[in-house]
N, C-alpha and C positions, 0 to 999 in steps of 0.2 A: 504494500500500500504506500503510495507516494504522500509525503508530508509537505504541507504548505504553511508558511507563516503568513497570516492575514492580519495586517495592522489596521487599526480602526474598526474592529469587528462590531463595535456597538453602534456605529453610525447607520444612517439610512441606507447607503449603498453597501456598507460592510456587512450588515445583517443578511441582505439578499445574496451577497457573494458567499457568505458562510453556508446558507441554505443550498445554493447550487453546488458548492464544493462537497459538502457532506452527502448530499443526495447523489453526487457523481462518484462516490467511492474514495474520496481523498480523506486523509487524516489532517485535521486542521488545528493549528496553534493560533488562537485568536488573541490579539493584544488589546488590553484595556489600560486605562490610567489607574484604576483601583479595583480591588476584588469585588466590591459591591456591584460594580457594573458587570462583572463577569457572571454573577448569579442571574442578573437581569437578562443578559444575553442568552444564557442557557434556557431560562424559563420561556423567553420569547420564541426561541427556535422550537422548543418542545411544543408550545401552544400552536405552532404552525406545522405540527406533525413531522418534525425533523428528528431523526435519531441522532442524539448528541454523544453517543458512546465514543466516537472518534474525535471528540472536541476537547482540547486542552486550553485553558485560559492562562495567559502569561501577562505580567505587568510590565509595560514599557512606556517610556516618555520620549517624545520626539526631541526634547532638549537635553536628554541625559544619556550617557553611554551605558548606564547600569542595566544589566539583564539581556542586552542584545546578543551577546555571544552564546548564552544558553538557549535563547529563543530560536536562533537560526541553526544551531547544531543538529545535523542529521536531516535538514530540510533540503528537498530537491528544488523547491520553488519559493519565492517570496512574492506576495501580492501586497504592494504598498498602497493602501487606500487612504490611510490616515493623513489628514491635513486640515488646518483650521479653515472653516468656511463661514464667514460672516460678511454680509453685504456691507454693513457699516464700516467706514474707514476708521480704524482705531486711532486714538490720540497719538500713540507712538507706533509708526509703521512696523518697527522691528517685532512688535508683539505678534504680528502675523507672518512677516517675512522670515524671521529666524526659525520658527518651528517647521515652516514649509520647506525651506532650502536645506537647513541643517538636518531636518528629519529625513529627507530623501537621501542625503549623503550618508547619514548614519545607517539607514536601512541597506544601502548599496555596499557600504564598507563591511558591514557585518555579514551580508550575503556572500560577498567575495571571499572573506576569510573562511566561511563555512563550506566553501566549494559548491555553492548553489549554482544550478545550471542556467536558470532564467528568472529575471525579475519582471513582473508586470506592474507598471506604475500607473496610477490613476492621475491623469492630468485634467484638462478641461478645454473646451473650444475657446475659452477666453484667452488661452495662451497663443491662439492663432488669430482671433478676430477682434481682440479688444480695442485695437486702434482703427477699426474700419466702421463705416456707417452703412454703405450699400455695396452690392455686388456679391460675388461668390468667393469663398475661401476654400482651400484644400489642405491636405496634410503637410504641405511644404511651407505654409504661411506661418509667420511669427508676429506676435503683438509687439509694436514699438512702445516700450514702457515709458518713453519720454513724451508721449502724446498727452496734451492736456486732457483732464478728466479721467484718464485711465485709473481705475480704482486700485487700492492696496491689494485687494483679493486678486485682481487680474495680474498685478505685478508678481504676487506670491506664486501663482501657478506658472507663470512664464519663467521666472528665475529658477524655481525648483526643477522644472523640466529641463531647462538649459544646463543646469548644474549636473543633472543625472546623465545627460548625453555626453557632456564633457568628461565625466568620470569613466563612462563606458568606452569612449573613443581614445582615452589615454592608456588603455590596457595594452600590455606588450606580450601577453602569453600566447602560445600557439592556439590554445582553445579558450578564448576569452568568455567571460560571463555574458549572457545575452540580455538585452533589454527590449521589451515591447511596451509601448505606451497606448493606453486607451483614453481618449479625450471625449467625455460625454458633453452633450449640449445641455440645455436647461432640463433638469430631471424631474419628471412627474411619475405617477404610479403609486399604488397602494403601499403604505409602509407595513413592515412586519412589527407587530406589537402596538403599544399604545402611545408611542412617542411621536408627536407631530411638531417638534420644536425646530426641525430642519427648515431651511429658508423657503423652499417651494411649498411644503405642506403647511407652514405657518401662514403663508400668503393665502393659500386656499382656505384655510381655517377662517382667516379674517374676511375673505370674500363671502363665504357661506354665512357668516354672522352679520353681514351687512356693514362691516367696519371699514371697508375700502370704498369710499364714495367715488373714487376715480382710479383708473389704472394707467401705468406709464405707457407712453407712445413708443413701443419697442417690439420688434418681432425678429426672432432668430431661430435656428434649428433646435428642436426639442427631442427628448428621448424618454422612453419608459425605463424605470429603475430595474425592472425584470430583464430587459434586454441588456442593460449595462452589465448586470451580474453574469448573464450567459456569455457575453463577449469576453469578460475578464477570465472566466474559467476556460473557454475555448482557446484564449490567447496563451495559456500555459504551454500547450502542446502543439500549437499550429506551426507546422514546419517552416512556412514562409513568413512567420510573424516576427522573427528576430530582426532588430534594427529598424523597426517601422513604427510610425505614429498612425493610429487608427481613429477616425472620427466616429463616435458613437452618437449619431443624431440623424434624424430624417433630413432629407436634402432641402426641403422647403422651409421658409420662415413661418413660425407660429407666434402669435402675440398674446399678451395677457387679455386683450380685448376679445380675441376669438375664444379663449378659455372661458371667459365670463359669459359669452354668448351661448356656448354649448350648455353651460349650467342653467342659464335662464330658459333655454329651449326645453330642458329636461324638467322644468318646473320649480327649480330652486328660486327662492324669493330674495335672498341676500345680495347676490352679485350685481355690480354695476358695470355697464359697458361704456361709461363715459370716460373719455381719454383726458388725462390731466395735461393741461397746456405745459409745454416745455419751460416757459418762463417761470411758471409757478414752482416747478420742481427746482429750478435753478435758484429761485429766491429762498425756498425752504432749505436748500443745501447749505446756505450760509450758516445755519445754526443746527442742522440735523445731520449727523454723520451717516445715517442710513441713506438719506436722500442724496448726499454727496457721493456715496458709493455707487449710486445708480446713474450718475450723470453720463458715463460713457455709453450707456444703453439708449439714451434719448435719441429718438429719430432713427434708430437702427432698424434696417430692414435687410437682413442678410440670408443668403442661401449658402449651402456647402456642397462640396463634391465628396460624397461618401462612397463613390464607386469602388474604391479599394476595399473598404470594409464589407460591402455587399457581396463582392466577388469572392474574396478570400475566405470569408466566414459563411458564405451562402446565406446571408442575412436578409430577412424581410422585416423591417421595423413594425412594432405595434403602432397602430394609428394614434395620433395625438388625441383625437376626440375620445377614443376608448380609454386612453390613459387618464385623461382629465376626469371622465365620468366615474371610472373605477376608483380613482383617488378620492373623489368627492364622497362616494358612498362609504369608503373606509373612514374618512375624516368625520363624517356625520355620525357613524357608529361610535367612534371614540368620543365625540362631543356628548353623545347620549349617555355615555358611562361616566362622564366627568361630573 
């Protein structure tokens, strides 16, 4: 049985990756920041009918070397999903940049020392399209982090991924460690468990409660969390996957307005399809860090070239509408229990 170290197992994407890995016959070492989270992960997976017999929980911190050597020992693969994701720009950018960049390098160094064959790294399309407004981007594109309005989160994903590629490209061994990058678009899809604190689910939660009177004027490629997890697991053993960046998102742009419209058409009363004027968000951004973190998205209408992912993974994305409606049903059920 092949062993995978999965960092960030307690997150929205991490839990779905754990489910796919365990159901796919892998032995999983899932990293959490504290053991209380570990028990929650186990219970959440068991509630989703996942056999957790081959799950081991380890404590790791992206900003500390402690525990990484033991966590990677005997692993064939590392799936590095953990990274801070907050839309709001932190007061000190290093709060987000340091764990993202140093955490990726820490995972790669530990993997390398342990003789790991391949690392699958979770990046994001914001490392490719963060400095664009219109047009189509592909796996060769990189965000220019010096562009005005590029958020700290976009910088963190871009710098972390670039650092990872630099590390991989500097190897001198005859059989170097391999890296495959999965870059999801905006992620929707039903969460595992009761946690809806992630950015897209909390936005959906606010929409359904009628707490979002207007939505931002932005449309870009989206993806279902279940597809993201499947692609991560396939990427472990995809022969042609080494050394490539894969976009995990549908080709066409989808906006928050279209998500709200799907919900209204389905009979939900809370969502508003009114688009917030850009000037209003720019004004609010002067004193609201979350609004400031969204400035790069304003007026964005972007498509992507996902042909490499579709072809090599034989992938047909879950439609965005299905993703939004199934997410909403899950969030509503969680709201009902709250």
